[in-house]
C-alpha positions in Angstrom: -215.8 13.5 17.3 -213.8 10.4 17.9 -211.8 8.5 20.5 -212.1 5.9 23.2 -215.6 6.2 24.7 -215.1 3.3 27.2 -218.5 1.9 26.2 -220.3 0.8 23.1 -223.6 1.6 21.4 -225.2 -1.8 20.7 -224.9 -5.2 22.3 -223.6 -6.7 19.1 -220.5 -4.6 19.4 -219.2 -7.0 22.0 -217.8 -10.5 21.3 -219.9 -12.0 24.1 -223.2 -10.7 22.7 -224.2 -14.2 21.5 -223.8 -15.5 25.1 -225.5 -12.7 26.9 -228.1 -11.9 24.3 -229.6 -8.4 23.7 -229.0 -6.1 26.7 -228.3 -2.4 27.4 -226.2 -1.2 30.4 -226.7 2.3 31.9 -223.5 3.5 30.2 -224.8 2.3 26.8 -228.2 4.0 27.3 -226.4 7.3 28.2 -224.2 7.0 25.2 -227.2 6.2 22.9 -229.1 9.2 24.2 -226.1 11.5 23.8 -225.5 10.4 20.2 -229.2 10.8 19.4 -229.4 14.2 21.0 -226.4 15.5 19.0 -227.6 13.8 15.8 -224.4 11.9 15.4 -223.7 8.5 13.7 -220.7 6.3 12.9 -218.4 7.3 10.1 -218.0 4.4 7.6 -214.6 2.7 8.4 -212.2 0.1 7.2 -210.7 -2.3 9.8 -211.7 -4.7 12.5 -215.2 -5.0 13.9 -213.9 -4.6 17.5 -211.3 -2.0 18.6 -210.3 -3.3 22.0 -209.7 -6.6 23.7 -208.8 -7.7 27.2 -206.0 -10.0 25.8 -207.0 -12.8 28.2 -206.9 -16.3 26.8 -209.3 -17.9 29.2 -212.0 -15.2 29.1 -211.4 -13.3 25.9 -213.6 -10.3 25.3 -213.4 -7.8 22.4 -215.5 -4.7 22.0 -215.9 -1.6 19.9 -214.9 1.1 22.3 -213.2 3.4 19.8 -215.1 5.1 17.0 -215.5 8.3 15.0 -218.9 10.0 15.0 -220.0 12.5 12.4 -223.1 14.5 11.6 -224.8 15.2 8.2 -222.9 18.4 7.7 -219.6 16.5 7.8 -220.9 13.8 5.5 -222.0 16.4 2.9 -218.9 18.6 3.3 -216.3 15.8 3.2 -217.8 13.1 0.9 -214.4 11.5 0.2 -213.4 11.2 3.9 -212.8 7.8 5.4 -211.7 6.2 8.7 -209.1 3.5 9.0 -208.9 1.4 12.2 -205.3 0.2 12.6 -203.9 -2.9 14.5 -203.4 -2.2 18.2 -199.7 -2.9 18.2 -198.4 -2.6 21.8 -201.7 -1.0 23.0 -204.9 -2.8 23.7 -206.9 -0.3 21.6 -207.0 0.3 17.8 -206.1 3.7 16.6 -208.6 5.5 14.3 -207.0 7.5 11.4 -209.4 9.9 9.7 -208.6 11.1 6.2 -210.3 14.1 4.6 -209.6 12.7 1.1 -208.4 9.2 0.4 -206.7 10.1 -3.0 -204.7 12.9 -1.5 -203.4 10.8 1.3 -202.3 7.9 -1.0 -200.5 10.2 -3.4 -198.7 12.2 -0.8 -194.9 11.6 -0.8 -193.7 9.6 2.2 -191.8 11.9 4.5 -188.4 11.1 5.9 -188.5 10.2 9.6 -185.5 10.0 11.9 -185.9 7.0 14.3 -184.2 7.5 17.7 -182.8 4.0 17.9 -180.5 4.6 14.9 -178.3 6.6 17.3 -177.7 3.5 19.4 -176.1 1.6 16.4 -172.4 1.2 17.1 -171.5 2.6 13.7 -174.0 5.4 13.7 -171.5 8.3 14.2 -169.1 6.8 11.7 -171.9 6.7 9.0 -172.9 10.3 9.8 -169.3 11.6 9.8 -168.6 9.9 6.5 -171.7 11.4 4.9 -171.1 14.8 6.4 -167.6 15.1 5.1 -168.6 14.9 1.5 -167.7 18.2 -0.3 -170.6 20.7 -0.8 -170.7 24.0 -2.7 -172.7 27.1 -1.8 -173.4 29.4 1.2 -173.6 27.9 4.7 -177.4 27.3 4.5 -177.0 25.6 1.1 -174.2 23.4 2.4 -176.4 22.4 5.4 -179.3 21.5 3.1 -177.0 19.4 0.8 -175.4 17.6 3.8 -178.8 16.7 5.2 -179.9 15.6 1.8 -176.9 13.3 1.4 -177.4 11.9 4.9 -180.9 10.6 4.3 -180.0 7.7 1.9 -177.1 6.8 4.3 -179.5 6.5 7.2 -182.1 4.7 5.1 -179.4 2.1 4.2 -178.4 1.8 7.9 -182.1 1.1 8.8 -182.5 -1.4 6.0 -179.3 -3.3 6.8 -179.8 -3.4 10.6 -183.4 -2.7 11.5 -185.7 -3.6 8.6 -188.7 -5.6 9.8 -187.5 -5.3 13.4 -190.4 -7.4 14.7 -189.4 -10.4 12.5 -185.8 -10.0 13.7 -186.9 -10.2 17.3 -188.9 -13.4 16.6 -186.0 -15.0 14.9 -183.5 -14.0 17.6 -185.9 -15.5 20.2 -185.9 -18.8 18.3 -182.1 -18.7 18.1 -181.8 -18.1 21.8 -184.2 -21.0 22.6 -182.2 -23.4 20.5 -178.9 -22.3 22.0 -180.4 -22.6 25.5 -181.4 -26.2 24.8 -178.0 -26.9 23.4 -176.3 -25.4 26.5 -178.5 -27.4 28.9 -177.6 -30.5 27.0 -173.9 -29.7 27.5 -173.3 -29.1 23.8 -172.7 -25.4 24.0 -170.9 -22.8 26.1 -172.8 -20.4 28.3 -170.9 -17.5 26.8 -172.7 -17.9 23.4 -176.1 -18.1 25.1 -175.4 -14.9 27.1 -174.2 -13.2 23.9 -177.4 -14.0 22.0 -179.5 -13.1 25.0 -177.8 -9.6 25.0 -178.5 -9.3 21.2 -182.2 -10.2 21.8 -182.5 -7.5 24.6 -181.0 -4.9 22.3 -183.4 -5.9 19.5 -186.4 -5.8 21.9 -185.4 -2.4 23.1 -185.1 -1.2 19.5 -188.5 -2.6 18.6 -190.1 -0.9 21.6 -188.5 2.4 20.6 -189.7 2.0 17.0 -193.3 1.2 17.9 -193.5 3.9 20.6 -192.1 6.6 18.2 -194.3 5.4 15.3 -197.5 5.6 17.3 -196.5 9.0 18.7 -195.9 10.3 15.2 -199.3 9.1 14.2 -200.9 11.2 17.0 -201.7 8.4 19.3 -201.9 8.7 23.1 -201.3 6.4 26.0 -204.6 4.8 26.9 -206.3 5.4 30.3 -209.4 4.3 32.0 -211.0 7.8 31.4 -212.7 8.5 28.1 -210.4 10.2 25.5 -211.8 12.5 22.9 -210.6 14.6 20.0 -212.6 17.0 17.8 -212.1 16.7 14.1 -211.5 19.9 12.2 
């Protein structure tokens, strides 16, 4: 059983434990009693010690609110299972990925994924049409299969040329905009160029948001709420 429990088991699972010292809130005590009653314990994991933070510079707090709990039956049945806690990304919580077998997951071929922001590229339809018009032999179903197969490397190239490492592209475009803004304010540049780069930055930020949102959705993540979220492992 795993998810966001909105509390933690031990005081050391909070970054302010050194300041506050050993303590147990009523929520922690209830959680401890529940875990003990169900004979559950933390699954070994890879990743950060804390899984949530308030993202506040002045009063920064990080805590382990997300975890995967197992019992002895799981541990003996799935001895090669492991849990990976990923970086939060746009969320304030880490996502926990649970693998039944590490070796199987590593060796599995990487599936092709269509990212929605590709369709916003000005030359998207042109690339698709050019690929789709390549001659194919066979019945209608075979032709459809071959056309889709030919389209995949075309879309991968479009992604590599225009969207690879989208977060880095956003950072570089922000730096470019700041430099142009300074130049414009100094009277060394026209406002048109600044507005053009600003528009490019907005488009890249929208693309980055769509990419991160779709990626987290494909990994099975959910929008975080204040209420505890749970999922039951098979």
